[in-house]
N, C-alpha and C positions, 0 to 999 in steps of 0.2 A: 522421716522419709520425705523427700521432696515431691510436691504435687506435680501432676502432668503439665499443668499450665506453667508452673514455676520452671520446670525443666525446659519447656519451649522458650521461655523468656531468656534463660541462661544461655541456651544454644544460640538464640538470635544475637545476643550480646557478644558471645564469643566470635560468631561469624563476622559481625560488624568490626570488631577489634582486629580480627585476623585480616580481613580485606583491607582495612585501613593501613595495617602494617605492610602487607604485601605490595599494595599499590604505591605506598610511600617509600618503600625501601630502595636502596641504591644497589641494584644487582651489578656485580662486576661484569666487565665487557665480555669476557669469555662465556659466562653463564647466559648473558643476553643472546649471544650468537648461537649457543647451543639450544636455548629455548626456541628461538626463531626458526632454527633449522629443523627441530623436531616437529614444530607446527606445520611448516611448509611441506615437509615430507609426508606427514600424516594426512594433510589435506589432499595430497595427490594420490596416496595409496590406500588410505583407510586401514592400514596395518600398523601395529605397534613398531616403534622405531628403536633400533639398537645403537650402541655406541660406535660400532664399526662403520655403520652407514653415515653417522654424523661426522666421523673423522674424515671420511672421503668427501662429504658434501661441502664442509666449510674450510677444509685445508688447514686446520690448526696444527701447529708443530708440537703437539702433545700426544701422549699415548692414549689408546682406547680406554685403558684403565683409569686415567685421569678424567677423561670425559665421562666415564661410567660413574666416578665419584661425584662429579658435578651434577650429573643427572639425578643421582640419589639425593643430593642436597636440594635440587629443584623439587624433587618429590616431597621431601620433608617440609618444604615451604608451601606445599599444596598446589604447585603450578603444574606438576606432572603426576601421573599415576601409572601403576603397573597392573594391567588387567589380570595377568597370570605370573606366577613366580619365575617361569622360564622365558617370559616374553619381554620385549622392549617396553618403552614408555609411550603413553599417549597424553595429550594435554587435558587439563581440567578446565572448568569454566573460568576459574581464576587465572589460569595460564593464558587462556584466550583473551581475557580482559587486559592483562599486562601487554599482550601482543598488540591488541587493537589500540591501546592508549599510548604505547611507547615504542614498539618495535616494527609495526607494520609499515612497509614502504608504500608510497603513493603509486597506485596503478595508473599507467597512462594508456588511455584507450588508443587503439590503432586507428588510422584513417579509415580502414575497412569497417571497423566497429562503429565509428561515428556515422559513416554513410549508411550503414545498415539501420541504425536507430532512426536517423533523420528520414530515411525512405519509408520506414514502417510508420512513423508518426504521421507524416504528410499524406500517405496513401490510405491509411485506415481511419484517421479521424476526419471524416467528411461531414458528419452530423454531430452537433454538440450534445444531443441527447444520448449519444452512444459513447461519449468521451470516457466515462468511468469504466465500463466493461472493456473497451478497447485498450485503455491505458494498462489495465491489469493483464490483458492477454499479451500485449507487446512485452511487458516486463517479464512475465513468466517464460515466454519463448526465448528472450535474450539472456536470462539468467539460469534457466533450467530448474527453477524452484517454484513452488506455489506462490502466487502473487495475489495481493489484495489491494483494492483501491476504494477509497471513500471520498465523498464530497460532503462538506459540512452543509447543514441546512441554511437556507437563506430566506429572509422575510422580505427582501427587496425585489424579488422577481414578480412581475405583473404580466398581464396580457396587453400586447401592443396593437393587435389587430384581429378582427373576425372576418372571415369570408364564409358565407353560407351558400353553398352551390347546389342548384337544382339538378337532380338526376332524372326523375320522372314524377308523375303525379303523386306518388306515395313515398318517394325516397329523396333524401338530400344528404349532403356531406357538410359537417362543420369543420372548418380549417382555422386553426388558431396559431398565431405567431406570438411567442413569449418575448419578454423584454431582453432575454439573453440569447435571442435569435434562434431558439429551437422552435420547431414546427410540430404541432400535434393535430390529429384529425380523427373524426369519428363518423361512421356511416349510420344514418338513422332511417329506419323503416317505420312508416306510419300506417295505422289501420284506417286512415281516411285520406282524401285527396287534399293537395295543397298547391296553390298557384305559385309560379315563379315570382310574380310581382310581390306576393306576401313575403317570400324569402328575401327579396331585395330590400324590402322595408325593414325586416328584422336585422339584416346586416347593418343598415344605417343606424338603427336604434342601439344595437349592442356596441358598435364602434363609438357612439356618442356617450354612452353611459357606463359601460362595463370595462373600458380600457384604462390602463394606468392606475388602477385601484387595487387595494389588497383584498384578500378573501373576506375579511371582517366587514368590508363596506358593501359587499353583495348581500344585501338584507332582503327579507321578505317584502318589505315596502318597495324596494327598488324593482324587484321582480314583478310585483303587482302593478306598479305604475307602467312598466314596460308592456305588460299584458293588455292594459287598457289602451295604451298608445297604439298598439298594433292590432287591436280588436281580436286578440287571440283568446278563444274560449276552449281550445282543445289541448292546452298544455304544452304547446311547442316552445314557448318562451322558457318554461320550467325545464324542459329537456336541455336546451342550449345553456341556460344558467347553471344547471346541474353539472354539465361537462366542464364549464369554466371553474366552478368550485372544486371539482375533482382535481383539475390540473394545478390550481393554486395550492391545494392541500399537499399534493405530491412534492412540490418544491420545498416544503418545510421538512420533509422526511430526509434523513441522512442516508443517501444511497450507499450500498455496500456490495462489492462484487469480489468473489474469489475465483481465480482461474488456475488451472494447472495443478490442482491438488494431487492428481494421480502421479505427478512427477516425484513425489516422496518415495514411491515404491521402487524407484531406480537406485536408491541409496542403501548401502548395507545396514545403516543404523536403523532402518525401518523394516528389516526382514522379519522381525517379531510381529506377527499378524495382529495380536491384541494391541500392542503399542501403536502400530500404524493406524488401526481402526479408531482408537481413542483420539488421536490427533486429527484424523480425517473428519470425525464427527464434530470435533471442536471447530475446525475450519469451515464446516458447512453451516455453522450457526452465525447468522448475521449479527445477532446480539453480542456474541462473544468476540467476533472480529472487531466490532466497534470499541471494545475495551482494550485492544492491543496498544502497546506503547506509542506515545505521540512526541515528536520533537518539541522542545520548549520554544524554539524561535522560528519565526517565519523563514522559509528557505533552508531550515536546518535539517539535520539528520540525526537519528538515534539508533544505536546498536545495543540490543539487549541479549545477553548471552546466558544460555542454560538456566541455572538456578536463580539468576536475576529476574526471570519472568515470574510473575505472581501466579499465573494459571498452572496448575499441576500438569496439565497436558503438554505444556511447553518447556518443562524443566530439562528436557534433553535436547532442546532445539534453540535456535537463535532467530531473532527478528531484527531486520534492518528496515527502517522506514524513513521516507523523506517527504517533506511538504512541497506542494506546488501551488501556484496562484491559479485558481480556477475562474478568475474574472468575477465581476459584479461583487467585489469585496468578499469573495469566498475563497477559502483555503481548502485544498484537497490533500489527501494522503495517498502515497503509493509505497508499498512495502513488499518484502518477501519473507517467507518462513522456510527454514531449512535446518539441517543438522548443525551442531556446533562446529563440526569439521567443515567449515565453509571458507571459501577464499574471500575473506572480508574485504580486502583491498579492491579486488576486481569487481565484486558485487556492488560495493559502495560507489565505485566510480561509475558503473553503468546506471545504477539507480539515480545518482545525482544528475547525470547527463539527461536521463529520461525526464526527471522532474523539471529541470530547467527548460527542456524542450517543450514540455506541456505548458509551462508558464508562458513561454514566448508565443506559442500558438494561440492560447486562450486569452492572452492580453490584447490580441489584435495586431501584434507586430509581425506575426507569421514568420518569426525567426527562430531557428534552432541553433544551439551552440555549434560553433564551427572552428575555423582555423584563425588563430591570433595573428597579428601583424608580424610577429617574429617567426612564424612558421610552426609554432607548437600548437598542440590541440587544447582547446578551451574546455577541459573536462575535469577540472579540479573538484573533488567532492566537497 
């Protein structure tokens, strides 16, 4: 009797061998057209596709019976499946993979689409500290799928300037500009009075000793020497230094944002409440989102389809993710999660355009992809 573990290993080996054969096989042109037509039709209707529909869609000069036989062969290869005996066929994850790798036509964004994306990017990304959540929100709205956005941690961000602003005798505001041009502030209420001249002196001391250094260099010794230099015995220096340490610590964390998760409920694939809830719970976990697929190359894109996903919650979904340059030697990720019945070409084109637009804005060039000199749209995924 074969053990459970051995069975799993054998199943995995068969899957690898099967996928290698399918992805390496030379499908005849007619079967390629049929597979592409089935997927295109299913993406639009979410209904199983029959041979008569295919015959009309692709205009082949063969009978529906011949197309039906070809569809049966595609099913035997694991590229199509029949949900019910009397129903037409729908694509499998392997079918979608062949489609993405070999059959998908490049989607060309319209001028209206590029202008919509450019307008959204430029109007919404006004503060860099909101870049991650705004990028995800824009992507979700433009693709109609849940979107996630991540920025990698950076050890290179420091504080470039302190402004300590007097409000009244017991209140002041700490305003900090980071080296990546983001601005943070904190309102501080004191149980004792403080003079404006003391706050001015503290601004000078912090700008002299606490700027352009990493979190590790803000030591107890540095804080103590600043307290002595400012004659501070009430802990004001410690409050300001604590805020600085908090900000520098935050820059090391990998920011994760998910937006538009409720969009899933608009798709028939997630009408099963338990299935939808499992995926929504998965997407609400920042730790799980950080484990989603990552493109191998800078500026690259990765498409993971159905059972290719390691997480059980994603086995009936697809993930498309692109990298963007977040500035200061940081790479960000922007991606979408949706049903395997996804318009991969269109979503990939929009995601690629958004990623390159973000890179242009965050690199300081303030340029988004636009029209090439020959009049075509620069939106190649």
